[in-house]
Structure formats: C-alpha cells, structure tokens
TORLUMSE-56595 format. One record per atom (N, C-alpha, C, O): chain; x, y, z. Coordinates in nm, 2 decimals, padded with zeros to 4 digits. Example, Ala and Ser with C-alpha at 12.3 -4.5 7.8 and 13.67 -1.06 7.14 Angstrom:
BEGIN
@kette:A, x:01.32, y:-00.57, z:00.78
@kette:A, x:01.23, y:-00.45, z:00.78
@kette:A, x:01.32, y:-00.33, z:00.78
@kette:A, x:01.42, y:-00.33, z:00.85
@kette:A, x:01.28, y:-00.22, z:00.71
@kette:A, x:01.37, y:-00.11, z:00.71
@kette:A, x:01.29, y:00.00, z:00.79
@kette:A, x:01.34, y:00.11, z:00.80
//
This chain:
BEGIN
@kette:A, x:01.50, y:00.59, z:-00.60
@kette:A, x:01.38, y:00.52, z:-00.64
@kette:A, x:01.37, y:00.51, z:-00.79
@kette:A, x:01.41, y:00.60, z:-00.86
@kette:A, x:01.31, y:00.40, z:-00.83
@kette:A, x:01.28, y:00.38, z:-00.98
@kette:A, x:01.18, y:00.48, z:-01.03
@kette:A, x:01.10, y:00.53, z:-00.95
@kette:A, x:01.18, y:00.50, z:-01.16
@kette:A, x:01.08, y:00.59, z:-01.22
@kette:A, x:00.95, y:00.52, z:-01.22
@kette:A, x:00.93, y:00.40, z:-01.24
@kette:A, x:00.84, y:00.60, z:-01.20
@kette:A, x:00.71, y:00.55, z:-01.20
@kette:A, x:00.62, y:00.64, z:-01.30
@kette:A, x:00.66, y:00.75, z:-01.33
@kette:A, x:00.51, y:00.58, z:-01.34
@kette:A, x:00.42, y:00.66, z:-01.42
@kette:A, x:00.31, y:00.73, z:-01.34
@kette:A, x:00.24, y:00.66, z:-01.26
@kette:A, x:00.30, y:00.86, z:-01.36
@kette:A, x:00.20, y:00.94, z:-01.29
@kette:A, x:00.11, y:01.00, z:-01.40
@kette:A, x:00.17, y:01.04, z:-01.50
@kette:A, x:-00.01, y:01.02, z:-01.37
@kette:A, x:-00.10, y:01.09, z:-01.47
@kette:A, x:-00.12, y:01.23, z:-01.40
@kette:A, x:-00.19, y:01.24, z:-01.30
@kette:A, x:-00.06, y:01.33, z:-01.47
@kette:A, x:-00.07, y:01.47, z:-01.41
@kette:A, x:-00.15, y:01.55, z:-01.51
@kette:A, x:-00.11, y:01.57, z:-01.62
@kette:A, x:-00.26, y:01.60, z:-01.46
@kette:A, x:-00.36, y:01.68, z:-01.54
@kette:A, x:-00.39, y:01.61, z:-01.67
@kette:A, x:-00.39, y:01.67, z:-01.78
@kette:A, x:-00.41, y:01.48, z:-01.66
@kette:A, x:-00.45, y:01.40, z:-01.78
@kette:A, x:-00.34, y:01.35, z:-01.87
@kette:A, x:-00.37, y:01.28, z:-01.97
@kette:A, x:-00.22, y:01.38, z:-01.84
@kette:A, x:-00.10, y:01.34, z:-01.92
@kette:A, x:-00.01, y:01.25, z:-01.84
@kette:A, x:00.02, y:01.28, z:-01.73
@kette:A, x:00.03, y:01.13, z:-01.90
@kette:A, x:00.12, y:01.04, z:-01.83
@kette:A, x:00.26, y:01.09, z:-01.84
@kette:A, x:00.31, y:01.13, z:-01.94
@kette:A, x:00.32, y:01.09, z:-01.72
@kette:A, x:00.46, y:01.14, z:-01.71
@kette:A, x:00.54, y:01.04, z:-01.62
@kette:A, x:00.49, y:00.99, z:-01.52
@kette:A, x:00.67, y:01.02, z:-01.66
@kette:A, x:00.75, y:00.94, z:-01.57
@kette:A, x:00.81, y:01.03, z:-01.47
@kette:A, x:00.85, y:01.15, z:-01.49
@kette:A, x:00.82, y:00.98, z:-01.34
@kette:A, x:00.88, y:01.06, z:-01.23
@kette:A, x:00.95, y:00.97, z:-01.13
@kette:A, x:00.91, y:00.85, z:-01.12
@kette:A, x:01.05, y:01.02, z:-01.07
@kette:A, x:01.12, y:00.95, z:-00.96
@kette:A, x:01.09, y:01.01, z:-00.83
@kette:A, x:01.15, y:00.97, z:-00.73
@kette:A, x:01.00, y:01.11, z:-00.82
@kette:A, x:00.97, y:01.18, z:-00.70
@kette:A, x:00.90, y:01.08, z:-00.60
@kette:A, x:00.80, y:01.01, z:-00.64
@kette:A, x:00.94, y:01.08, z:-00.48
@kette:A, x:00.88, y:00.99, z:-00.38
@kette:A, x:00.76, y:01.04, z:-00.31
@kette:A, x:00.68, y:00.97, z:-00.26
@kette:A, x:00.76, y:01.18, z:-00.31
@kette:A, x:00.65, y:01.25, z:-00.24
@kette:A, x:00.59, y:01.36, z:-00.32
@kette:A, x:00.65, y:01.40, z:-00.42
@kette:A, x:00.47, y:01.41, z:-00.28
@kette:A, x:00.41, y:01.52, z:-00.35
@kette:A, x:00.51, y:01.64, z:-00.35
@kette:A, x:00.53, y:01.71, z:-00.45
@kette:A, x:00.57, y:01.67, z:-00.23
@kette:A, x:00.66, y:01.78, z:-00.22
@kette:A, x:00.78, y:01.77, z:-00.31
@kette:A, x:00.82, y:01.87, z:-00.37
@kette:A, x:00.83, y:01.65, z:-00.33
@kette:A, x:00.94, y:01.63, z:-00.42
@kette:A, x:00.90, y:01.65, z:-00.56
@kette:A, x:00.98, y:01.69, z:-00.65
@kette:A, x:00.78, y:01.61, z:-00.59
@kette:A, x:00.72, y:01.63, z:-00.73
@kette:A, x:00.71, y:01.77, z:-00.76
@kette:A, x:00.75, y:01.82, z:-00.87
@kette:A, x:00.66, y:01.85, z:-00.67
@kette:A, x:00.65, y:02.00, z:-00.69
@kette:A, x:00.78, y:02.06, z:-00.72
@kette:A, x:00.80, y:02.14, z:-00.81
@kette:A, x:00.88, y:02.01, z:-00.64
@kette:A, x:01.02, y:02.06, z:-00.66
@kette:A, x:01.07, y:02.02, z:-00.80
@kette:A, x:01.13, y:02.10, z:-00.87
@kette:A, x:01.05, y:01.89, z:-00.83
@kette:A, x:01.10, y:01.84, z:-00.96
@kette:A, x:01.03, y:01.92, z:-01.08
@kette:A, x:01.10, y:01.93, z:-01.18
@kette:A, x:00.91, y:01.96, z:-01.06
@kette:A, x:00.84, y:02.03, z:-01.17
@kette:A, x:00.87, y:02.18, z:-01.17
@kette:A, x:00.82, y:02.25, z:-01.25
@kette:A, x:00.95, y:02.22, z:-01.07
@kette:A, x:00.99, y:02.36, z:-01.05
@kette:A, x:00.87, y:02.46, z:-01.04
@kette:A, x:00.86, y:02.56, z:-01.11
@kette:A, x:00.77, y:02.41, z:-00.96
@kette:A, x:00.65, y:02.49, z:-00.94
@kette:A, x:00.66, y:02.56, z:-00.80
@kette:A, x:00.72, y:02.51, z:-00.71
@kette:A, x:00.60, y:02.68, z:-00.79
@kette:A, x:00.60, y:02.75, z:-00.67
@kette:A, x:00.48, y:02.69, z:-00.58
@kette:A, x:00.37, y:02.71, z:-00.62
@kette:A, x:00.51, y:02.63, z:-00.47
@kette:A, x:00.41, y:02.57, z:-00.39
@kette:A, x:00.30, y:02.66, z:-00.33
@kette:A, x:00.19, y:02.61, z:-00.31
@kette:A, x:00.34, y:02.79, z:-00.31
@kette:A, x:00.24, y:02.88, z:-00.25
@kette:A, x:00.12, y:02.91, z:-00.35
@kette:A, x:00.02, y:02.97, z:-00.31
@kette:A, x:00.14, y:02.87, z:-00.48
@kette:A, x:00.04, y:02.90, z:-00.58
@kette:A, x:-00.03, y:02.78, z:-00.63
@kette:A, x:-00.09, y:02.78, z:-00.74
@kette:A, x:-00.02, y:02.67, z:-00.56
@kette:A, x:-00.08, y:02.54, z:-00.61
@kette:A, x:-00.18, y:02.48, z:-00.52
@kette:A, x:-00.19, y:02.50, z:-00.40
@kette:A, x:-00.27, y:02.40, z:-00.58
@kette:A, x:-00.36, y:02.31, z:-00.51
@kette:A, x:-00.34, y:02.18, z:-00.58
@kette:A, x:-00.34, y:02.17, z:-00.70
@kette:A, x:-00.33, y:02.07, z:-00.50
@kette:A, x:-00.31, y:01.94, z:-00.56
@kette:A, x:-00.41, y:01.84, z:-00.51
@kette:A, x:-00.45, y:01.83, z:-00.40
@kette:A, x:-00.47, y:01.77, z:-00.61
@kette:A, x:-00.56, y:01.66, z:-00.59
@kette:A, x:-00.49, y:01.53, z:-00.62
@kette:A, x:-00.44, y:01.51, z:-00.74
@kette:A, x:-00.48, y:01.43, z:-00.53
@kette:A, x:-00.42, y:01.30, z:-00.56
@kette:A, x:-00.53, y:01.20, z:-00.55
@kette:A, x:-00.59, y:01.18, z:-00.44
@kette:A, x:-00.55, y:01.13, z:-00.66
@kette:A, x:-00.65, y:01.02, z:-00.67
@kette:A, x:-00.78, y:01.07, z:-00.61
@kette:A, x:-00.85, y:01.00, z:-00.53
@kette:A, x:-00.82, y:01.19, z:-00.66
@kette:A, x:-00.95, y:01.25, z:-00.63
@kette:A, x:-00.97, y:01.30, z:-00.49
@kette:A, x:-01.08, y:01.33, z:-00.44
@kette:A, x:-00.86, y:01.32, z:-00.41
@kette:A, x:-00.86, y:01.37, z:-00.28
@kette:A, x:-00.76, y:01.49, z:-00.27
@kette:A, x:-00.65, y:01.48, z:-00.31
@kette:A, x:-00.81, y:01.61, z:-00.23
@kette:A, x:-00.73, y:01.72, z:-00.21
@kette:A, x:-00.63, y:01.70, z:-00.09
@kette:A, x:-00.67, y:01.66, z:00.01
@kette:A, x:-00.50, y:01.73, z:-00.12
@kette:A, x:-00.40, y:01.71, z:-00.02
@kette:A, x:-00.36, y:01.84, z:00.04
@kette:A, x:-00.31, y:01.93, z:-00.04
@kette:A, x:-00.37, y:01.87, z:00.17
@kette:A, x:-00.33, y:01.99, z:00.22
@kette:A, x:-00.18, y:02.01, z:00.20
@kette:A, x:-00.10, y:01.92, z:00.21
@kette:A, x:-00.14, y:02.14, z:00.18
@kette:A, x:00.00, y:02.17, z:00.15
@kette:A, x:00.09, y:02.12, z:00.26
@kette:A, x:00.20, y:02.08, z:00.22
@kette:A, x:00.05, y:02.13, z:00.38
@kette:A, x:00.14, y:02.09, z:00.49
@kette:A, x:00.17, y:01.93, z:00.49
@kette:A, x:00.25, y:01.89, z:00.57
@kette:A, x:00.09, y:01.86, z:00.41
@kette:A, x:00.11, y:01.71, z:00.40
@kette:A, x:00.19, y:01.67, z:00.28
@kette:A, x:00.22, y:01.55, z:00.27
@kette:A, x:00.22, y:01.76, z:00.19
@kette:A, x:00.29, y:01.72, z:00.07
@kette:A, x:00.41, y:01.64, z:00.09
@kette:A, x:00.44, y:01.55, z:00.02
@kette:A, x:00.50, y:01.69, z:00.18
@kette:A, x:00.63, y:01.62, z:00.20
@kette:A, x:00.61, y:01.49, z:00.27
@kette:A, x:00.70, y:01.41, z:00.26
@kette:A, x:00.49, y:01.46, z:00.32
@kette:A, x:00.47, y:01.33, z:00.39
@kette:A, x:00.38, y:01.24, z:00.31
@kette:A, x:00.36, y:01.12, z:00.35
@kette:A, x:00.34, y:01.28, z:00.19
@kette:A, x:00.24, y:01.21, z:00.11
@kette:A, x:00.32, y:01.13, z:00.00
@kette:A, x:00.37, y:01.19, z:-00.09
@kette:A, x:00.33, y:01.00, z:00.01
@kette:A, x:00.40, y:00.92, z:-00.09
@kette:A, x:00.33, y:00.91, z:-00.22
@kette:A, x:00.21, y:00.91, z:-00.23
@kette:A, x:00.41, y:00.90, z:-00.33
@kette:A, x:00.35, y:00.87, z:-00.46
@kette:A, x:00.37, y:00.73, z:-00.50
@kette:A, x:00.47, y:00.67, z:-00.46
@kette:A, x:00.28, y:00.68, z:-00.58
@kette:A, x:00.29, y:00.54, z:-00.62
@kette:A, x:00.26, y:00.53, z:-00.77
@kette:A, x:00.19, y:00.61, z:-00.83
@kette:A, x:00.32, y:00.43, z:-00.84
@kette:A, x:00.30, y:00.41, z:-00.98
@kette:A, x:00.15, y:00.41, z:-01.01
@kette:A, x:00.07, y:00.33, z:-00.94
@kette:A, x:00.11, y:00.48, z:-01.11
@kette:A, x:-00.03, y:00.49, z:-01.15
@kette:A, x:-00.12, y:00.59, z:-01.08
@kette:A, x:-00.23, y:00.61, z:-01.11
@kette:A, x:-00.06, y:00.67, z:-00.99
@kette:A, x:-00.13, y:00.78, z:-00.92
@kette:A, x:-00.18, y:00.88, z:-01.02
@kette:A, x:-00.12, y:00.90, z:-01.12
@kette:A, x:-00.30, y:00.94, z:-00.99
@kette:A, x:-00.35, y:01.04, z:-01.08
@kette:A, x:-00.36, y:01.17, z:-01.00
@kette:A, x:-00.41, y:01.18, z:-00.89
@kette:A, x:-00.30, y:01.27, z:-01.06
@kette:A, x:-00.29, y:01.40, z:-00.99
@kette:A, x:-00.35, y:01.51, z:-01.08
@kette:A, x:-00.34, y:01.51, z:-01.20
@kette:A, x:-00.42, y:01.60, z:-01.01
@kette:A, x:-00.46, y:01.73, z:-01.08
@kette:A, x:-00.39, y:01.84, z:-01.00
@kette:A, x:-00.41, y:01.85, z:-00.88
@kette:A, x:-00.32, y:01.92, z:-01.08
@kette:A, x:-00.24, y:02.03, z:-01.01
@kette:A, x:-00.30, y:02.16, z:-01.07
@kette:A, x:-00.30, y:02.18, z:-01.19
@kette:A, x:-00.35, y:02.24, z:-00.98
@kette:A, x:-00.40, y:02.37, z:-01.02
@kette:A, x:-00.30, y:02.48, z:-00.98
@kette:A, x:-00.26, y:02.49, z:-00.87
@kette:A, x:-00.27, y:02.56, z:-01.08
@kette:A, x:-00.17, y:02.67, z:-01.05
@kette:A, x:-00.25, y:02.80, z:-01.06
@kette:A, x:-00.30, y:02.84, z:-01.16
@kette:A, x:-00.25, y:02.87, z:-00.95
@kette:A, x:-00.32, y:03.00, z:-00.94
@kette:A, x:-00.23, y:03.11, z:-00.99
@kette:A, x:-00.11, y:03.12, z:-00.96
@kette:A, x:-00.28, y:03.19, z:-01.08
@kette:A, x:-00.21, y:03.30, z:-01.14
@kette:A, x:-00.26, y:03.43, z:-01.08
@kette:A, x:-00.38, y:03.46, z:-01.08
@kette:A, x:-00.17, y:03.51, z:-01.03
@kette:A, x:-00.21, y:03.64, z:-00.98
@kette:A, x:-00.20, y:03.74, z:-01.09
@kette:A, x:-00.11, y:03.75, z:-01.17
@kette:A, x:-00.31, y:03.81, z:-01.11
@kette:A, x:-00.32, y:03.91, z:-01.21
@kette:A, x:-00.32, y:04.05, z:-01.16
@kette:A, x:-00.38, y:04.08, z:-01.05
@kette:A, x:-00.26, y:04.13, z:-01.23
@kette:A, x:-00.26, y:04.28, z:-01.19
@kette:A, x:-00.34, y:04.35, z:-01.30
@kette:A, x:-00.33, y:04.33, z:-01.42
@kette:A, x:-00.43, y:04.44, z:-01.25
@kette:A, x:-00.51, y:04.51, z:-01.33
@kette:A, x:-00.45, y:04.65, z:-01.34
@kette:A, x:-00.43, y:04.72, z:-01.24
@kette:A, x:-00.43, y:04.70, z:-01.46
@kette:A, x:-00.37, y:04.83, z:-01.48
@kette:A, x:-00.49, y:04.93, z:-01.52
@kette:A, x:-00.56, y:04.90, z:-01.61
@kette:A, x:-00.50, y:05.03, z:-01.45
@kette:A, x:-00.60, y:05.13, z:-01.48
@kette:A, x:-00.53, y:05.27, z:-01.49
@kette:A, x:-00.45, y:05.31, z:-01.41
@kette:A, x:-00.56, y:05.33, z:-01.61
@kette:A, x:-00.49, y:05.46, z:-01.63
@kette:A, x:-00.56, y:05.56, z:-01.53
@kette:A, x:-00.66, y:05.54, z:-01.47
@kette:A, x:-00.49, y:05.68, z:-01.52
@kette:A, x:-00.54, y:05.78, z:-01.43
@kette:A, x:-00.68, y:05.83, z:-01.48
@kette:A, x:-00.77, y:05.86, z:-01.40
@kette:A, x:-00.70, y:05.84, z:-01.61
@kette:A, x:-00.83, y:05.87, z:-01.67
@kette:A, x:-00.93, y:05.77, z:-01.64
@kette:A, x:-01.05, y:05.80, z:-01.60
@kette:A, x:-00.90, y:05.65, z:-01.65
@kette:A, x:-00.99, y:05.54, z:-01.61
@kette:A, x:-01.03, y:05.54, z:-01.47
@kette:A, x:-01.14, y:05.52, z:-01.43
@kette:A, x:-00.93, y:05.57, z:-01.38
@kette:A, x:-00.95, y:05.58, z:-01.24
@kette:A, x:-01.05, y:05.69, z:-01.21
@kette:A, x:-01.14, y:05.68, z:-01.12
@kette:A, x:-01.02, y:05.80, z:-01.27
@kette:A, x:-01.11, y:05.92, z:-01.25
@kette:A, x:-01.25, y:05.89, z:-01.29
@kette:A, x:-01.35, y:05.93, z:-01.22
@kette:A, x:-01.27, y:05.82, z:-01.40
@kette:A, x:-01.41, y:05.79, z:-01.44
@kette:A, x:-01.48, y:05.70, z:-01.35
@kette:A, x:-01.60, y:05.70, z:-01.33
@kette:A, x:-01.40, y:05.61, z:-01.27
@kette:A, x:-01.46, y:05.52, z:-01.18
@kette:A, x:-01.52, y:05.60, z:-01.05
@kette:A, x:-01.61, y:05.56, z:-00.99
@kette:A, x:-01.46, y:05.72, z:-01.03
@kette:A, x:-01.49, y:05.80, z:-00.91
@kette:A, x:-01.61, y:05.89, z:-00.94
@kette:A, x:-01.67, y:05.94, z:-00.84
@kette:A, x:-01.65, y:05.91, z:-01.06
@kette:A, x:-01.76, y:06.00, z:-01.09
@kette:A, x:-01.89, y:05.94, z:-01.06
@kette:A, x:-01.92, y:05.83, z:-01.10
@kette:A, x:-01.97, y:06.01, z:-00.98
@kette:A, x:-02.10, y:05.96, z:-00.94
@kette:A, x:-02.19, y:05.93, z:-01.06
@kette:A, x:-02.28, y:05.85, z:-01.05
@kette:A, x:-02.17, y:06.01, z:-01.17
@kette:A, x:-02.26, y:05.99, z:-01.29
@kette:A, x:-02.25, y:05.84, z:-01.35
@kette:A, x:-02.34, y:05.80, z:-01.41
@kette:A, x:-02.14, y:05.78, z:-01.32
@kette:A, x:-02.12, y:05.64, z:-01.37
@kette:A, x:-02.18, y:05.54, z:-01.28
@kette:A, x:-02.18, y:05.42, z:-01.31
@kette:A, x:-02.24, y:05.58, z:-01.17
@kette:A, x:-02.30, y:05.49, z:-01.07
@kette:A, x:-02.45, y:05.48, z:-01.10
@kette:A, x:-02.51, y:05.58, z:-01.13
@kette:A, x:-02.50, y:05.36, z:-01.09
@kette:A, x:-02.64, y:05.34, z:-01.11
@kette:A, x:-02.70, y:05.33, z:-00.97
@kette:A, x:-02.67, y:05.24, z:-00.89
@kette:A, x:-02.80, y:05.42, z:-00.94
@kette:A, x:-02.86, y:05.41, z:-00.81
@kette:A, x:-02.95, y:05.29, z:-00.79
@kette:A, x:-03.01, y:05.24, z:-00.89
@kette:A, x:-02.94, y:05.24, z:-00.67
@kette:A, x:-03.03, y:05.12, z:-00.64
@kette:A, x:-03.14, y:05.17, z:-00.55
@kette:A, x:-03.11, y:05.23, z:-00.44
@kette:A, x:-03.26, y:05.15, z:-00.59
@kette:A, x:-03.38, y:05.20, z:-00.52
@kette:A, x:-03.43, y:05.08, z:-00.44
@kette:A, x:-03.45, y:04.97, z:-00.49
@kette:A, x:-03.46, y:05.10, z:-00.31
@kette:A, x:-03.52, y:04.99, z:-00.23
@kette:A, x:-03.66, y:04.96, z:-00.29
@kette:A, x:-03.73, y:05.05, z:-00.34
@kette:A, x:-03.69, y:04.84, z:-00.28
@kette:A, x:-03.83, y:04.79, z:-00.32
@kette:A, x:-03.93, y:04.84, z:-00.22
@kette:A, x:-03.91, y:04.85, z:-00.10
@kette:A, x:-04.05, y:04.88, z:-00.27
@kette:A, x:-04.15, y:04.92, z:-00.18
@kette:A, x:-04.24, y:04.80, z:-00.15
@kette:A, x:-04.27, y:04.72, z:-00.23
@kette:A, x:-04.27, y:04.79, z:-00.02
@kette:A, x:-04.36, y:04.68, z:00.02
@kette:A, x:-04.50, y:04.72, z:00.00
@kette:A, x:-04.54, y:04.84, z:00.01
@kette:A, x:-04.58, y:04.63, z:-00.04
@kette:A, x:-04.73, y:04.65, z:-00.06
@kette:A, x:-04.80, y:04.62, z:00.06
@kette:A, x:-04.88, y:04.52, z:00.07
@kette:A, x:-04.79, y:04.69, z:00.16
@kette:A, x:-04.87, y:04.66, z:00.28
@kette:A, x:-04.84, y:04.74, z:00.39
@kette:A, x:-04.90, y:04.71, z:00.50
//
C-alpha cells in the first residue's frame, strides 16, 4: 500500500499501515496499554485488525502507564498507626 498521511495525537505522520492493528505494530506500541480513537470514535481493541485506515484519518492514541509506588518499611508502619487516622463522626439528625 502507498504511504498516507495520518494525524496522530495532533501530528501529521506518513504511514503505510492498512489497519489500526498494523499501525500499532508499526509504532512498536504494546496494545494492552492503549486506547485508540479514530475520527472521534473509540475503536474496541478486538476491532483494530479489521479497521482500515485512510489518508487524512485523525487518531488519538492514549498510552496507559502502570506506576509502582514504593513505600519504605517506616512509611508502611506509619500508615498502620491509628494515630494517623482521622475519625469520621456520623452526623446527628435534628429530629
């Protein structure tokens, strides 16, 4: 297939990918961490390999990043202390 112009996240890029699935592969992105909008419509992941791309298509690709939070043992201990908890008092009804 000839190269076409796609707008990906606001930037024009040339691509020869025929489908969304092929584009994800071409961009070396991990499909399990993506959401893709094609011309303002979200495309389900199971449809990417069947969804054709056309010159001038506009895509928004969101890449989810998994973050790990590191807590030291001292920090973990402080989370367990009841003194660090703020008690919640139920509201009294007037009646």
